[in-house]
C-alpha positions in Angstrom: 0.0 0.0 0.0 1.7 3.3 -1.1 0.9 6.9 -1.5 3.2 9.6 -2.8 4.5 12.9 -1.3 7.1 15.3 -2.5 8.5 15.9 1.0 11.4 13.9 2.5 10.4 10.3 3.3 11.4 8.6 6.6 11.7 4.8 6.4 11.0 2.8 9.5 11.3 -0.9 10.2 9.2 -2.4 13.0 10.2 -5.9 14.1 7.6 -8.2 15.7 8.0 -9.8 19.2 11.5 -11.3 19.5 11.2 -14.7 21.3 14.3 -16.1 22.9 17.7 -16.9 21.3 16.2 -18.1 18.0 14.4 -14.8 17.7 17.6 -12.8 18.5 19.5 -14.9 16.0 16.9 -14.3 13.3 17.1 -10.5 13.9 20.8 -10.6 14.0 21.0 -12.4 10.7 18.4 -10.2 9.0 19.9 -6.9 10.2 23.4 -8.0 9.5 22.5 -8.8 6.0 20.9 -5.3 5.6 24.0 -3.5 6.9 26.3 -5.6 4.7 24.6 -4.3 1.5 26.8 -1.8 -0.3 26.0 1.2 -2.3 27.3 0.4 -5.8 28.1 4.1 -6.5 30.0 5.0 -3.3 31.1 1.6 -1.9 29.7 2.8 1.5 27.5 0.7 3.7 23.9 1.4 2.9 21.3 1.5 5.6 17.8 0.9 4.1 15.9 2.2 7.1 16.3 5.5 8.9 14.8 4.1 12.2 14.4 0.6 13.6 12.0 -0.5 16.3 11.6 -3.9 17.9 9.3 -5.4 20.5 11.7 -7.1 23.0 9.4 -8.2 25.9 10.1 -11.9 25.2 13.7 -11.7 24.0 15.3 -13.4 27.0 14.2 -17.1 27.0 10.7 -16.0 26.1 9.9 -14.0 29.2 11.3 -10.5 29.8 14.6 -8.9 28.8 18.0 -9.2 30.6 20.4 -6.3 30.5 22.9 -8.5 28.6 20.3 -9.2 25.8 19.3 -5.5 25.9 22.9 -4.5 25.1 23.3 -7.3 22.6 20.2 -6.1 20.6 21.3 -2.4 20.9 24.5 -3.3 19.1 22.6 -4.6 16.1 21.4 -1.1 15.3 17.9 -1.2 16.8 17.0 2.3 17.8 14.0 1.8 20.0 12.8 -1.2 22.1 9.0 -1.5 22.8 7.6 -4.1 25.2 4.5 -5.3 27.0 3.2 -7.2 30.0 6.2 -9.6 30.1 8.8 -6.9 30.4 8.9 -7.4 34.2 9.6 -11.1 34.1 13.4 -10.8 34.4 14.0 -9.0 37.7 17.2 -7.2 36.6 14.9 -5.0 34.5 14.5 -2.8 37.6 18.2 -2.2 37.8 18.6 -0.7 34.2 15.2 0.3 32.7 15.5 3.8 34.0 19.0 4.2 32.5 18.2 2.8 29.0 18.1 5.4 26.3 15.9 3.3 24.0 13.6 1.0 26.0 10.0 1.9 26.8 7.4 0.0 28.7 3.6 0.4 28.3 2.6 3.9 29.2 -0.7 2.9 30.8 0.8 1.3 33.8 0.1 3.4 37.0 2.1 6.5 37.7 5.4 5.7 39.5 6.0 2.5 37.5 9.7 2.1 36.6 10.7 3.3 33.1 8.8 5.5 30.6 5.9 4.9 28.3 7.2 7.0 25.3 10.4 8.4 23.9 11.2 11.0 21.3 14.1 10.4 18.9 15.8 12.7 16.5 16.0 11.1 13.0 17.2 12.7 9.8 16.5 16.3 10.9 13.0 15.4 12.1 11.7 13.7 15.3 9.9 10.4 15.9 7.9 9.7 19.0 7.3 6.1 19.9 4.5 5.2 22.4 3.7 1.9 24.0 0.3 0.8 25.4 -1.3 -2.3 26.8 -4.8 -3.4 25.7 -7.4 -4.0 28.5 -9.5 -6.8 27.0 -8.4 -10.3 28.3 -5.4 -8.5 29.9 -4.5 -7.5 33.5 -6.1 -4.2 34.7 -4.2 -1.1 33.6 -5.0 2.6 33.0 -6.9 3.7 30.0 -4.8 4.1 26.8 -7.6 6.0 25.2 -7.5 8.8 27.8 -3.7 9.1 27.6 -3.9 9.5 23.8 -6.6 12.1 24.2 -4.8 14.0 26.9 -1.2 13.8 25.6 -1.1 13.5 21.8 -1.3 17.2 21.0 1.7 18.1 23.2 3.7 15.2 21.7 2.9 16.1 18.1 4.1 19.7 18.7 7.5 18.2 19.2 7.5 15.1 16.9 5.5 15.0 13.7 5.9 11.2 13.3 4.2 9.3 16.1 4.3 5.5 16.2 2.3 3.4 18.6 3.0 -0.3 19.7 -0.4 -1.5 20.9 0.3 -4.7 22.9 -3.1 -6.3 23.1 -4.9 -9.6 23.0 -8.2 -8.8 21.2 -8.2 -8.0 17.5 -11.3 -5.9 17.8 -9.7 -3.7 20.5 -6.6 -3.3 18.3 -8.7 -2.3 15.2 -10.8 0.1 17.2 -7.8 1.7 18.8 -6.1 2.0 15.4 -9.2 3.9 14.1 -9.2 6.0 17.2 -5.6 6.9 16.9 -6.0 7.8 13.2 -8.5 10.4 14.3 -5.7 11.9 16.4 -3.3 12.0 13.5 -1.0 9.3 14.9 1.3 8.1 12.1 1.2 4.3 12.8 -0.4 1.8 15.1 1.3 -1.6 15.1 -0.3 -4.4 17.1 1.9 -6.9 19.0 1.4 -9.7 21.6 -0.3 -12.5 19.8 2.8 -13.4 17.7 0.8 -14.2 14.6 1.3 -11.8 11.7 -2.0 -10.6 10.3 -2.7 -9.8 6.6 -4.6 -6.6 7.2 -2.0 -3.9 6.7 -3.5 -0.6 5.5 -3.5 3.1 5.9 -6.4 4.4 7.9 -8.1 7.6 7.0 -5.4 8.3 4.5 -3.0 9.0 7.4 -2.2 6.1 9.9 -0.3 3.0 8.9 -1.9 0.0 10.7 -1.6 -3.7 11.2 -3.4 -5.8 13.8 -0.3 -7.8 14.6 3.3 -7.6 13.3 4.0 -11.2 14.2 7.1 -12.6 15.9 10.7 -13.6 15.4 11.8 -17.0 16.7 11.8 -20.7 16.0 9.8 -21.6 12.9 8.7 -25.0 14.1 7.1 -23.8 17.4 3.9 -22.7 19.1 4.4 -18.9 18.8 8.0 -19.4 19.7 7.6 -22.0 22.4 8.2 -25.8 22.3 5.3 -27.9 21.1 5.4 -30.6 23.8 5.1 -28.2 26.7 2.4 -26.2 24.9 0.4 -29.4 24.1 0.6 -30.7 27.7 -0.6 -27.4 29.1 -3.5 -27.1 26.6 -4.6 -30.7 26.9 -4.5 -30.9 30.7 -5.1 -27.3 31.8 -2.4 -27.9 34.4 0.4 -25.3 34.6 3.4 -26.5 32.6 6.7 -24.8 32.1 7.1 -23.2 28.7 10.5 -23.6 27.1 11.8 -21.9 23.9 11.6 -24.1 20.8 15.2 -24.7 19.6 15.5 -24.8 15.9 18.0 -23.7 13.2 15.1 -22.7 11.0 13.9 -19.3 12.2 11.1 -17.0 11.2 11.2 -13.2 11.1 8.1 -11.1 10.9 8.2 -7.3 10.6 6.6 -4.3 8.8 8.4 -1.6 6.9 6.8 1.8 6.7 7.5 5.2 5.2 6.3 8.6 6.5 6.3 12.2 5.4 9.0 13.9 7.5 7.0 17.1 7.8 3.4 16.1 8.3 4.0 12.6 9.8 1.5 11.2 7.4 2.0 7.5 6.5 3.0 6.9 2.8 3.3 3.1 2.8 3.2 -0.1 4.9 4.4 -3.5 3.9 4.6 -6.8 5.7 7.9 -8.8 5.9 7.9 -12.5 6.6 11.1 -14.5 6.2 11.8 -18.2 6.9 15.5 -19.0 7.0 17.8 -22.0 8.0 20.7 -20.3 9.8 22.4 -23.5 10.9 25.4 -22.8 8.6 25.5 -19.1 9.6 28.1 -17.8 12.0 26.2 -15.7 14.6 
């Protein structure tokens, strides 16, 4: 889906939920391949995206994010980390989340919660605001994301013309409704996360907001949303709590969306799904 504008275009990559080591390896392989591409005219390394965002709440063995993995992913060139309800699962998060210059947690946790719910980044002589929210349907109780958008968006847009939201939610209907709501507030993009299954409904809402219900995940291809089949099967068949372990596989899947925005107005120009399956057993990571 594409629309044209004569102003400068900002290209953004949003990487779906990274799940465990297979997910980190998939992202490392993908981004490494991008950065190795060379400009045939100058011979310089060519970066196809101006800004890269990734959801990292499952990056450390499927639950939470350790400081070690935070730093590892930062070195890959990811500019902003979004998260969700699992961001608190590794307890060392409390020791570094306030010091990270790129990690955000859902904004609609109560006031006083560690971390911040949005950040503003300077990119190619413009500014991009990234906001993170939790849904409330089939999720633990949190504050209203609707009210925060209503109360805060005008102030944020005065500073940053491009505003991108990671809406970490369970219910597709809630995501769709929130996307339409945000398009009415001239938010540049609403990207759904949490369910780990990429949806085929990418679109531009109201000729302004890039939208997809779920960006998908990065992790083991032969898995149950990144987790091992046997543990998932036992839990679902018996309804008895069972330990979930990451599915280990050399065949990985990477789901993402690439988008472009007008640098002046923040209006979305395009959104495109990315889905890659790759055997990386012979790749040095």
